[in-house]
C-alpha positions as CSV (number, residue, x, y, z in Angstrom):
1,M,-4.8,68.0,-0.1
2,M,-7.0,69.5,2.4
3,A,-10.7,68.5,2.1
4,L,-14.0,70.0,3.7
5,I,-17.1,68.1,4.6
6,F,-20.3,69.9,5.4
7,D,-23.4,68.9,7.2
8,V,-26.6,70.3,5.9
9,D,-29.5,71.0,8.3
10,G,-28.6,73.8,10.7
11,T,-25.0,74.2,9.2
12,L,-25.7,75.3,5.6
13,A,-29.0,76.9,6.5
14,E,-31.5,77.2,9.4
15,T,-33.4,74.4,7.7
16,E,-34.9,72.7,10.8
17,R,-36.6,75.7,12.4
18,D,-37.6,77.6,9.2
19,G,-37.8,74.6,6.8
20,H,-38.4,71.1,8.0
21,R,-40.6,72.1,11.1
22,V,-42.8,74.3,9.0
23,A,-43.1,71.6,6.3
24,F,-43.9,68.8,8.8
25,N,-46.8,71.0,10.4
26,Q,-48.1,71.5,6.8
27,A,-47.9,67.8,5.9
28,F,-49.8,67.1,9.3
29,A,-52.5,69.5,8.4
30,E,-53.0,68.2,5.0
31,A,-53.5,64.7,6.4
32,G,-56.2,65.9,8.9
33,F,-54.1,65.4,12.0
34,N,-54.1,68.3,14.7
35,W,-50.4,67.7,15.4
36,Y,-48.4,70.8,15.7
37,W,-44.7,71.1,16.4
38,S,-43.8,74.5,17.9
39,E,-40.2,75.9,17.6
40,A,-39.4,74.9,21.2
41,F,-41.0,71.4,20.9
42,Y,-39.2,70.7,17.6
43,G,-36.0,71.4,19.4
44,E,-36.6,68.5,21.6
45,L,-37.3,66.4,18.7
46,L,-34.1,67.0,17.1
47,S,-32.4,64.7,19.4
48,I,-33.8,62.1,17.1
49,S,-31.9,62.0,13.8
50,G,-33.9,61.7,10.7
51,G,-37.3,62.8,9.7
52,K,-39.0,59.4,9.4
53,E,-37.6,58.4,12.8
54,R,-38.6,61.7,14.2
55,I,-42.3,61.1,13.3
56,R,-42.2,57.5,14.7
57,Y,-40.7,58.8,17.9
58,F,-43.4,61.5,18.2
59,I,-46.2,59.0,17.6
60,N,-44.9,56.4,19.9
61,H,-44.0,58.8,22.8
62,Y,-46.4,61.7,22.7
63,L,-49.4,60.4,21.3
64,S,-52.1,58.4,23.4
65,D,-51.8,54.5,23.7
66,D,-55.1,54.3,21.6
67,T,-53.7,56.2,18.6
68,P,-54.1,53.7,15.7
69,R,-50.9,52.0,14.8
70,K,-52.2,50.1,11.9
71,N,-50.2,50.7,8.7
72,L,-47.8,52.9,10.8
73,D,-44.8,52.4,8.4
74,Q,-47.0,53.5,5.3
75,L,-48.4,56.6,7.2
76,I,-44.9,57.6,8.2
77,Q,-43.6,57.3,4.6
78,Q,-46.5,59.3,3.2
79,L,-46.3,62.0,5.8
80,H,-42.5,62.3,5.2
81,K,-42.9,62.3,1.4
82,R,-45.4,65.2,1.7
83,K,-43.1,67.1,4.2
84,N,-40.4,66.8,1.7
85,D,-42.7,68.4,-1.1
86,Y,-43.5,71.3,1.3
87,Y,-39.9,71.8,2.2
88,R,-38.8,72.1,-1.5
89,Q,-41.7,74.6,-2.0
90,L,-40.3,76.7,0.9
91,L,-36.8,76.5,-0.7
92,Q,-38.3,77.7,-4.0
93,D,-40.2,80.5,-2.3
94,G,-36.9,81.8,-0.8
95,Q,-38.0,81.1,2.8
96,I,-34.6,79.2,3.6
97,P,-31.6,81.4,3.1
98,L,-28.0,80.2,3.5
99,R,-26.2,81.0,6.9
100,P,-23.5,83.8,6.8
101,G,-20.2,82.8,5.0
102,V,-21.5,79.4,3.8
103,K,-21.8,80.4,0.0
104,R,-18.5,82.4,0.2
105,L,-16.3,79.6,1.8
106,I,-17.9,76.8,-0.6
107,T,-17.2,79.0,-3.7
108,E,-13.6,79.8,-2.5
109,A,-12.8,76.0,-1.8
110,H,-14.3,75.0,-5.2
111,E,-12.2,77.6,-7.1
112,A,-9.1,76.4,-5.1
113,E,-9.9,72.9,-6.3
114,I,-10.4,71.7,-2.7
115,P,-12.5,68.5,-2.4
116,L,-15.9,69.3,-0.9
117,A,-18.4,66.7,0.3
118,I,-21.7,66.5,2.1
119,A,-22.7,64.2,5.1
120,T,-26.1,64.6,6.3
121,T,-29.2,62.6,7.6
122,S,-31.3,64.9,5.2
123,S,-32.7,63.2,2.2
124,L,-30.7,63.3,-1.0
125,E,-33.6,65.2,-2.9
126,N,-33.8,67.8,-0.1
127,T,-30.0,68.3,-0.1
128,I,-29.7,68.6,-3.9
129,A,-32.7,71.0,-3.8
130,L,-31.0,73.3,-1.3
131,L,-27.7,73.2,-3.1
132,E,-29.3,73.9,-6.4
133,T,-31.3,76.8,-5.1
134,H,-28.5,78.5,-3.6
135,L,-25.4,77.5,-5.5
136,G,-27.0,76.7,-8.8
137,T,-25.6,73.3,-8.9
138,E,-24.6,70.4,-6.7
139,A,-21.4,69.6,-8.9
140,Y,-19.2,71.6,-6.4
141,F,-19.3,68.5,-4.2
142,S,-17.5,65.4,-5.1
143,A,-19.6,63.2,-2.8
144,I,-23.1,63.8,-1.3
145,A,-23.8,61.3,1.5
146,A,-27.4,61.7,2.5
147,G,-30.6,60.1,4.0
148,D,-30.3,56.4,4.5
149,V,-27.2,55.9,2.5
150,V,-25.7,54.2,5.6
151,P,-27.4,51.9,8.3
152,Q,-26.9,54.1,11.2
153,K,-27.5,57.9,11.4
154,K,-25.7,60.4,13.5
155,P,-24.3,60.3,16.3
156,A,-22.9,57.0,14.7
157,P,-19.9,57.7,12.6
158,D,-21.1,55.7,9.6
159,I,-21.7,58.6,7.2
160,Y,-18.2,60.0,7.8
161,Y,-16.7,56.8,7.2
162,Y,-18.6,56.4,4.0
163,V,-17.6,59.8,2.6
164,L,-13.9,59.1,3.6
165,E,-14.0,55.9,1.7
166,Q,-15.9,57.4,-1.4
167,L,-13.4,60.2,-1.8
168,N,-10.3,58.2,-0.6
169,L,-9.8,60.9,2.0
170,S,-7.5,61.0,5.1
171,P,-9.1,62.1,8.4
172,A,-5.9,64.0,8.9
173,D,-6.4,66.2,5.9
174,T,-10.3,66.5,6.3
175,L,-12.1,69.3,8.1
176,V,-15.8,69.0,9.2
177,F,-18.5,71.5,9.6
178,E,-21.3,70.8,11.9
179,D,-23.9,72.4,14.1
180,S,-25.0,69.8,16.7
181,Q,-23.5,67.5,19.3
182,A,-24.8,64.4,17.5
183,G,-22.9,65.6,14.3
184,L,-19.7,66.5,16.4
185,T,-19.9,63.0,18.0
186,A,-20.2,61.3,14.6
187,A,-17.2,63.2,13.1
188,T,-15.2,62.7,16.3
189,Q,-15.6,59.0,16.2
190,A,-14.2,59.0,12.7
191,N,-11.2,61.0,13.9
192,L,-12.2,64.2,12.1
193,K,-11.4,67.6,13.4
194,T,-14.7,69.6,13.4
195,V,-15.8,73.3,13.4
196,I,-19.2,73.9,15.0
197,T,-21.4,76.8,14.0
198,V,-24.2,76.9,16.6
199,N,-27.9,77.9,16.2
200,D,-30.7,78.3,18.5
201,Y,-31.4,74.6,18.8
202,T,-27.7,73.6,19.6
203,A,-26.3,76.6,21.3
204,D,-26.4,74.9,24.8
205,Q,-25.0,71.6,23.7
206,D,-21.6,70.0,24.7
207,F,-19.0,71.0,22.0
208,T,-15.9,70.1,24.2
209,D,-14.4,68.0,21.3
210,A,-14.7,70.7,18.6
211,I,-11.7,72.3,17.4
212,L,-13.6,75.7,17.1
213,V,-17.1,76.8,18.0
214,L,-18.6,79.9,16.2
215,S,-21.7,81.8,15.8
216,N,-21.4,81.3,12.1
217,L,-18.8,81.3,9.3
218,G,-19.0,85.1,9.1
219,E,-18.2,87.6,6.3
220,P,-15.7,90.4,5.9
221,E,-18.3,92.8,6.9
222,Q,-20.1,90.5,9.3
223,P,-17.5,89.0,11.8
224,F,-18.2,85.6,13.6
225,T,-18.3,85.3,17.4
226,I,-15.9,82.8,18.9
227,Y,-17.5,80.7,21.7
228,S,-14.6,78.2,22.1
229,D,-11.4,77.5,20.4
230,Q,-8.2,75.2,20.9
231,G,-5.8,77.9,20.0
232,P,-5.5,81.6,18.9
233,V,-7.8,82.6,16.0
234,H,-6.8,85.8,14.2
235,E,-9.4,85.9,11.4
236,T,-12.8,87.6,11.8
237,Y,-14.5,85.4,9.3
238,F,-13.9,81.8,8.1
239,N,-11.5,81.4,5.1
240,L,-9.3,78.7,3.5
241,H,-6.4,80.1,5.6
242,L,-8.2,79.5,8.8
243,A,-9.3,76.0,7.5
244,Q,-5.6,75.1,6.9
245,S,-4.2,76.4,10.2
246,L,-6.9,74.4,12.1
247,L,-6.4,71.3,10.3
248,Y,-2.5,71.3,10.5
249,S,-2.1,73.2,13.8
250,D,-0.5,70.2,15.6
């Protein structure tokens, strides 16, 4: 049986630009730091997977050498926790909508009893908050692999191996949805066919290994734009028929 695995940040919603970035800046201001991550600068930081890892990279590479490093681990944990609090408030305030086609496709797959899973570097709490806000429940997904559940984050394939093992899935029957080169690399290393829906941060990345690259999943009244494909695509929005044709096209 076909199964679908979704990344979260940038794939299900524009969480990076409109959610995490804004929440990071709120947490920095609350802590008394004059750090500010602009949209453009945050795009550069996205090459580092994971929020805590991103803060550490910023401190080590962009702040002066005389910046205090005492209790750095504790500081990062505190900042990240407050960032997550602000992020969930943004969700509750309706500031982070799902991308086109996401809710429709997930709902169709659930009603067709197709196994669904999440594979993300975002924290479990943030992931569940997004799903509950927009879908009303996280129960649509048979597995939610998030945060630090595996030792190495994307572009390492660990999280995809984890999901495949948890649900006893075969890569040959599983289609992945990602938005970034790091996510594509992780999925490809796990021998998973991957559909990319680009965003402003990832539009110029290398998606050569993707089976299909789209502007978004589209809606019947809002067609997607195809940027790259490995075969003819006749649909104008992503549906289960297209998923099957992509997965079993060989």
